[in-house]
N, CA and C atoms as an extended XYZ file, in Angstrom:
324
Properties=species:S:1:pos:R:3:atomname:S:1:resname:S:1:resid:I:1 pbc="F F F"
N       -36.925      -36.596       16.226 N   MET     1
C       -36.201      -35.222       15.785 CA  MET     1
C       -35.239      -36.056       14.692 C   MET     1
N       -35.117      -35.277       13.613 N   ALA     2
C       -34.183      -35.516       12.527 CA  ALA     2
C       -32.979      -34.535       12.527 C   ALA     2
N       -31.735      -35.253       12.490 N   HIS     3
C       -30.463      -34.311       12.392 CA  HIS     3
C       -30.192      -33.843       11.053 C   HIS     3
N       -29.744      -32.793       10.848 N   SER     4
C       -29.173      -32.368        9.497 CA  SER     4
C       -27.659      -32.204        9.423 C   SER     4
N       -27.158      -32.132        8.326 N   PRO     5
C       -25.723      -32.060        8.426 CA  PRO     5
C       -25.128      -30.975        9.195 C   PRO     5
N       -25.814      -29.915        9.328 N   SER     6
C       -25.429      -28.710        9.950 CA  SER     6
C       -25.534      -28.823       11.682 C   SER     6
N       -26.280      -30.074       12.101 N   GLY     7
C       -26.490      -30.234       13.382 CA  GLY     7
C       -27.842      -29.755       13.921 C   GLY     7
N       -28.470      -28.846       13.078 N   SER     8
C       -29.805      -28.448       13.951 CA  SER     8
C       -30.653      -29.768       13.549 C   SER     8
N       -31.765      -29.399       14.463 N   ARG     9
C       -32.738      -30.339       14.656 CA  ARG     9
C       -33.972      -30.157       14.235 C   ARG     9
N       -34.729      -30.996       13.376 N   ALA    10
C       -36.103      -30.500       12.978 CA  ALA    10
C       -36.991      -31.736       13.420 C   ALA    10
N       -38.111      -31.346       13.761 N   ALA    11
C       -39.285      -32.374       14.158 CA  ALA    11
C       -39.728      -33.032       12.784 C   ALA    11
N       -39.613      -34.315       12.895 N   ALA    12
C       -39.931      -35.207       11.884 CA  ALA    12
C       -41.302      -35.386       11.864 C   ALA    12
N       -42.234      -35.192       10.859 N   PRO    13
C       -43.699      -35.712       11.031 CA  PRO    13
C       -43.674      -36.988       11.018 C   PRO    13
N       -44.935      -37.759       11.520 N   SER    14
C       -45.050      -38.966       11.532 CA  SER    14
C       -45.287      -39.953       10.268 C   SER    14
N       -45.644      -39.268        9.131 N   THR    15
C       -45.722      -40.118        7.758 CA  THR    15
C       -44.395      -39.950        7.210 C   THR    15
N       -44.023      -41.108        6.616 N   GLY    16
C       -42.797      -41.370        6.136 CA  GLY    16
C       -42.461      -40.406        4.928 C   GLY    16
N       -43.328      -40.206        4.013 N   ASP    17
C       -43.068      -39.375        2.761 CA  ASP    17
C       -42.624      -37.955        3.185 C   ASP    17
N       -43.534      -37.292        4.064 N   GLU    18
C       -43.165      -35.961        4.469 CA  GLU    18
C       -41.925      -35.845        5.243 C   GLU    18
N       -41.454      -36.619        5.958 N   ALA    19
C       -40.088      -36.820        6.718 CA  ALA    19
C       -39.118      -36.674        5.563 C   ALA    19
N       -39.163      -37.387        4.417 N   PHE    20
C       -38.177      -37.328        3.344 CA  PHE    20
C       -38.072      -35.883        2.943 C   PHE    20
N       -39.248      -35.335        2.682 N   THR    21
C       -39.581      -34.027        1.894 CA  THR    21
C       -38.850      -32.923        2.824 C   THR    21
N       -38.936      -33.034        4.061 N   ASP    22
C       -38.531      -31.996        4.849 CA  ASP    22
C       -37.052      -32.101        5.023 C   ASP    22
N       -36.561      -33.328        5.163 N   ALA    23
C       -35.025      -33.531        5.314 CA  ALA    23
C       -34.674      -33.082        4.245 C   ALA    23
N       -34.999      -33.395        2.842 N   GLY    24
C       -34.684      -33.088        1.626 CA  GLY    24
C       -34.762      -31.460        1.460 C   GLY    24
N       -35.701      -30.901        1.894 N   ALA    25
C       -35.822      -29.334        1.946 CA  ALA    25
C       -34.469      -28.775        2.959 C   ALA    25
N       -34.443      -29.406        4.071 N   GLU    26
C       -33.512      -28.760        4.854 CA  GLU    26
C       -31.919      -29.099        4.218 C   GLU    26
N       -31.710      -30.209        3.670 N   ASP    27
C       -30.386      -30.380        3.082 CA  ASP    27
C       -30.326      -29.319        1.774 C   ASP    27
N       -31.145      -29.070        1.227 N   VAL    28
C       -31.029      -27.984       -0.039 CA  VAL    28
C       -30.865      -26.739        0.728 C   VAL    28
N       -31.540      -26.468        1.736 N   GLY    29
C       -31.203      -25.259        2.518 CA  GLY    29
C       -29.807      -25.021        2.857 C   GLY    29
N       -29.382      -26.271        3.551 N   ASP    30
C       -28.079      -26.254        3.996 CA  ASP    30
C       -27.002      -26.208        2.809 C   ASP    30
N       -27.291      -26.947        1.657 N   SER    31
C       -26.456      -26.799        0.600 CA  SER    31
C       -26.470      -25.332       -0.059 C   SER    31
N       -27.511      -24.689        0.182 N   ARG    32
C       -27.532      -23.227       -0.459 CA  ARG    32
C       -26.699      -22.319        0.395 C   ARG    32
N       -26.885      -22.531        1.691 N   LEU    33
C       -26.125      -21.819        2.663 CA  LEU    33
C       -24.678      -22.288        2.554 C   LEU    33
N       -24.235      -23.407        2.350 N   SER    34
C       -22.758      -23.728        2.141 CA  SER    34
C       -22.141      -23.158        0.836 C   SER    34
N       -23.141      -23.156       -0.054 N   ALA    35
C       -22.641      -22.525       -1.447 CA  ALA    35
C       -22.363      -21.057       -1.221 C   ALA    35
N       -23.302      -20.390       -0.643 N   LEU    36
C       -23.340      -19.070       -0.267 CA  LEU    36
C       -22.083      -18.705        0.434 C   LEU    36
N       -21.712      -19.597        1.393 N   LEU    37
C       -20.456      -19.042        2.388 CA  LEU    37
C       -19.323      -19.335        1.575 C   LEU    37
N       -19.300      -20.410        0.951 N   PHE    38
C       -18.253      -20.558        0.148 CA  PHE    38
C       -18.015      -19.357       -0.927 C   PHE    38
N       -19.027      -19.054       -1.713 N   ASP    39
C       -18.923      -17.965       -2.580 CA  ASP    39
C       -18.323      -16.782       -1.870 C   ASP    39
N       -18.902      -16.337       -0.911 N   VAL    40
C       -18.589      -15.303       -0.106 CA  VAL    40
C       -16.908      -15.484        0.418 C   VAL    40
N       -16.676      -16.648        0.789 N   SER    41
C       -15.167      -16.708        1.374 CA  SER    41
C       -14.176      -16.628        0.234 C   SER    41
N       -14.796      -17.026       -0.937 N   GLN    42
C       -13.885      -16.834       -2.236 CA  GLN    42
C       -13.614      -15.486       -2.680 C   GLN    42
N       -14.844      -14.668       -2.462 N   GLN    43
C       -14.483      -13.185       -2.809 CA  GLN    43
C       -13.918      -12.608       -1.775 C   GLN    43
N       -13.975      -12.860       -0.465 N   VAL    44
C       -13.064      -12.241        0.548 CA  VAL    44
C       -11.672      -12.419        0.459 C   VAL    44
N       -11.479      -13.931       -0.019 N   GLN    45
C       -10.103      -14.353       -0.353 CA  GLN    45
C        -9.496      -13.625       -1.458 C   GLN    45
N       -10.240      -13.311       -2.549 N   GLY    46
C        -9.772      -12.660       -3.727 CA  GLY    46
C        -9.525      -11.152       -3.406 C   GLY    46
N       -10.437      -10.587       -2.554 N   GLY    47
C       -10.120       -9.318       -2.165 CA  GLY    47
C        -8.853       -9.002       -1.246 C   GLY    47
N        -8.639      -10.223       -0.387 N   LEU    48
C        -7.528      -10.033        0.430 CA  LEU    48
C        -6.341      -10.155       -0.387 C   LEU    48
N        -6.372      -10.791       -1.355 N   GLN    49
C        -4.994      -10.948       -2.259 CA  GLN    49
C        -4.851       -9.945       -3.255 C   GLN    49
N        -6.074       -9.014       -3.629 N   THR    50
C        -5.915       -7.920       -4.378 CA  THR    50
C        -5.256       -6.946       -3.427 C   THR    50
N        -5.582       -6.819       -2.315 N   MET    51
C        -5.308       -5.752       -1.037 CA  MET    51
C        -3.794       -6.184       -1.042 C   MET    51
N        -3.159       -7.325       -0.863 N   LEU    52
C        -1.907       -7.751       -0.665 CA  LEU    52
C        -1.112       -7.241       -1.910 C   LEU    52
N        -1.583       -7.469       -2.999 N   LYS    53
C        -0.697       -6.892       -4.151 CA  LYS    53
C        -0.738       -5.474       -4.345 C   LYS    53
N        -1.737       -4.772       -4.019 N   ILE    54
C        -1.683       -3.313       -3.841 CA  ILE    54
C        -0.783       -2.883       -2.835 C   ILE    54
N        -0.915       -3.635       -1.644 N   SER    55
C         0.048       -3.142       -0.451 CA  SER    55
C         1.464       -3.268       -0.943 C   SER    55
N         1.799       -4.389       -1.764 N   SER    56
C         3.123       -4.577       -2.216 CA  SER    56
C         3.503       -3.485       -3.087 C   SER    56
N         2.704       -3.226       -3.936 N   GLU    57
C         3.068       -2.116       -4.930 CA  GLU    57
C         3.243       -0.778       -4.150 C   GLU    57
N         2.434       -0.394       -3.247 N   ILE    58
C         2.553        0.729       -2.564 CA  ILE    58
C         3.937        0.782       -1.689 C   ILE    58
N         4.318       -0.319       -1.281 N   GLU    59
C         5.637       -0.422       -0.551 CA  GLU    59
C         6.732       -0.269       -1.636 C   GLU    59
N         6.478       -0.709       -2.710 N   ARG    60
C         7.761       -0.759       -3.698 CA  ARG    60
C         7.908        0.599       -4.299 C   ARG    60
N         6.628        1.317       -4.587 N   CYS    61
C         6.603        2.830       -5.019 CA  CYS    61
C         7.316        3.799       -3.951 C   CYS    61
N         6.784        3.260       -2.542 N   ASP    62
C         7.453        4.161       -1.467 CA  ASP    62
C         9.003        4.094       -1.426 C   ASP    62
N         9.574        2.835       -1.594 N   SER    63
C        10.887        2.731       -1.656 CA  SER    63
C        11.472        3.514       -2.618 C   SER    63
N        10.752        3.461       -3.956 N   GLU    64
C        11.548        4.376       -5.009 CA  GLU    64
C        11.548        5.746       -4.791 C   GLU    64
N        10.162        6.293       -4.332 N   ILE    65
C        10.126        7.571       -3.957 CA  ILE    65
C        11.253        8.006       -2.905 C   ILE    65
N        11.271        7.170       -1.969 N   GLU    66
C        12.188        7.545       -0.918 CA  GLU    66
C        13.695        7.701       -1.351 C   GLU    66
N        13.945        6.668       -2.260 N   ALA    67
C        15.269        6.738       -2.890 CA  ALA    67
C        15.524        7.910       -3.640 C   ALA    67
N        14.409        8.301       -4.483 N   GLU    68
C        14.459        9.536       -5.424 CA  GLU    68
C        14.658       10.680       -4.586 C   GLU    68
N        13.969       10.838       -3.388 N   VAL    69
C        14.048       12.091       -2.432 CA  VAL    69
C        15.450       12.140       -2.166 C   VAL    69
N        15.919       11.005       -1.622 N   VAL    70
C        17.458       11.069       -1.074 CA  VAL    70
C        18.520       11.489       -2.159 C   VAL    70
N        18.147       11.101       -3.414 N   ARG    71
C        19.024       11.626       -4.597 CA  ARG    71
C        18.836       13.064       -4.819 C   ARG    71
N        17.689       13.438       -4.546 N   ALA    72
C        17.382       14.999       -4.966 CA  ALA    72
C        18.015       15.700       -3.953 C   ALA    72
N        17.884       15.404       -2.578 N   ARG    73
C        18.531       15.946       -1.465 CA  ARG    73
C        19.995       15.758       -1.776 C   ARG    73
N        20.727       15.020       -1.979 N   GLU    74
C        22.143       14.945       -2.227 CA  GLU    74
C        22.414       16.114       -3.407 C   GLU    74
N        21.558       15.995       -4.481 N   ALA    75
C        21.854       16.874       -5.614 CA  ALA    75
C        21.720       18.252       -5.354 C   ALA    75
N        20.834       18.704       -4.340 N   VAL    76
C        20.473       19.910       -3.814 CA  VAL    76
C        21.702       20.443       -2.989 C   VAL    76
N        22.128       19.693       -2.174 N   ALA    77
C        23.421       19.904       -1.371 CA  ALA    77
C        24.590       20.081       -2.114 C   ALA    77
N        24.834       19.206       -3.249 N   GLU    78
C        26.002       19.502       -4.237 CA  GLU    78
C        25.926       20.726       -4.783 C   GLU    78
N        24.731       20.993       -5.376 N   LYS    79
C        24.490       22.376       -5.917 CA  LYS    79
C        24.721       23.554       -5.104 C   LYS    79
N        24.256       23.458       -3.913 N   SER    80
C        24.561       24.510       -2.669 CA  SER    80
C        25.956       24.852       -2.538 C   SER    80
N        26.702       23.557       -2.480 N   ARG    81
C        28.103       23.847       -2.299 CA  ARG    81
C        28.852       24.313       -3.262 C   ARG    81
N        28.272       23.946       -4.586 N   ALA    82
C        29.003       24.756       -5.770 CA  ALA    82
C        28.608       26.086       -5.962 C   ALA    82
N        27.431       26.405       -5.428 N   LEU    83
C        26.976       27.865       -5.527 CA  LEU    83
C        27.815       28.702       -4.473 C   LEU    83
N        28.044       28.201       -3.313 N   ASP    84
C        28.813       28.645       -2.238 CA  ASP    84
C        30.215       28.984       -2.754 C   ASP    84
N        30.824       28.073       -3.395 N   ASP    85
C        32.152       28.078       -3.832 CA  ASP    85
C        32.193       29.248       -4.934 C   ASP    85
N        31.204       29.186       -5.951 N   ASP    86
C        31.148       30.403       -6.925 CA  ASP    86
C        31.116       31.520       -6.202 C   ASP    86
N        30.323       31.772       -5.127 N   ARG    87
C        29.918       32.937       -4.557 CA  ARG    87
C        31.150       33.424       -4.001 C   ARG    87
N        31.994       32.711       -3.365 N   GLU    88
C        33.142       32.981       -2.568 CA  GLU    88
C        34.320       33.374       -3.729 C   GLU    88
N        34.338       32.713       -4.730 N   ARG    89
C        35.323       33.059       -5.833 CA  ARG    89
C        34.957       34.500       -6.233 C   ARG    89
N        33.546       34.841       -6.716 N   VAL    90
C        33.011       36.167       -7.101 CA  VAL    90
C        33.564       37.409       -6.165 C   VAL    90
N        33.143       36.939       -4.739 N   GLN    91
C        33.508       37.990       -3.792 CA  GLN    91
C        34.955       38.325       -3.952 C   GLN    91
N        35.942       37.358       -4.047 N   LYS    92
C        37.264       37.531       -3.833 CA  LYS    92
C        37.769       38.198       -5.227 C   LYS    92
N        37.153       37.972       -6.286 N   ALA    93
C        37.461       38.785       -7.361 CA  ALA    93
C        36.935       40.060       -7.514 C   ALA    93
N        35.726       40.327       -6.762 N   ALA    94
C        35.241       41.738       -6.654 CA  ALA    94
C        36.195       42.447       -5.788 C   ALA    94
N        36.568       41.866       -4.646 N   LEU    95
C        37.370       42.563       -3.733 CA  LEU    95
C        39.032       42.896       -4.478 C   LEU    95
N        39.302       41.930       -5.211 N   ALA    96
C        40.496       42.413       -5.865 CA  ALA    96
C        40.408       43.411       -6.918 C   ALA    96
N        39.199       43.500       -7.514 N   ALA    97
C        38.931       44.610       -8.696 CA  ALA    97
C        38.819       45.906       -7.893 C   ALA    97
N        38.182       45.989       -6.628 N   LEU    98
C        38.019       47.219       -5.810 CA  LEU    98
C        39.250       47.679       -5.476 C   LEU    98
N        40.190       46.524       -5.016 N   ASP    99
C        41.675       46.976       -4.538 CA  ASP    99
C        42.342       47.603       -5.648 C   ASP    99
N        42.354       46.898       -6.839 N   ILE   100
C        43.143       47.504       -7.968 CA  ILE   100
C        42.363       48.966       -8.288 C   ILE   100
N        41.185       49.074       -8.264 N   LEU   101
C        40.621       50.422       -8.764 CA  LEU   101
C        40.959       51.652       -7.543 C   LEU   101
N        41.110       51.077       -6.319 N   SER   102
C        41.495       52.102       -5.428 CA  SER   102
C        42.877       52.279       -5.046 C   SER   102
N        43.727       51.992       -5.944 N   GLY   103
C        45.053       52.131       -6.027 CA  GLY   103
C        46.057       51.032       -5.428 C   GLY   103
N        45.577       50.018       -5.034 N   GLY   104
C        46.176       48.820       -4.738 CA  GLY   104
C        46.668       48.946       -3.139 C   GLY   104
N        46.059       49.756       -2.459 N   ARG   105
C        46.628       49.861       -1.182 CA  ARG   105
C        46.087       48.830       -0.092 C   ARG   105
N        45.020       48.155       -0.388 N   GLY   106
C        44.654       47.038        0.307 CA  GLY   106
C        45.140       45.726        0.148 C   GLY   106
N        45.194       44.719        0.935 N   ALA   107
C        45.708       43.501        0.982 CA  ALA   107
C        44.558       42.487        0.874 C   ALA   107
N        44.851       41.388       -0.118 N   ILE   108
C        43.700       40.598       -0.302 CA  ILE   108
C        43.980       39.326        0.547 C   ILE   108
């Protein structure tokens, strides 16, 4: 039995030239398999690196969006307070105008 670099065993023929041919064919097969595995691992590594970049970009965008949402909420809350203040002033002015029109009997 002859041993290949991959550790598999193949029955070696009794003639000398055929033994070298079989061992050479097995080495070529192992070499092709190793090259294929290397190529696949390179593609997987490239895919993982791309996914990592995309994931980092998503996290960055998520942070920016989150900050923008916080700013928008704060702006809406400020605008709401300003509108409440304006409504209160308009109501006081309307009550004062009604009081004046009714003869000034009510107190503000």
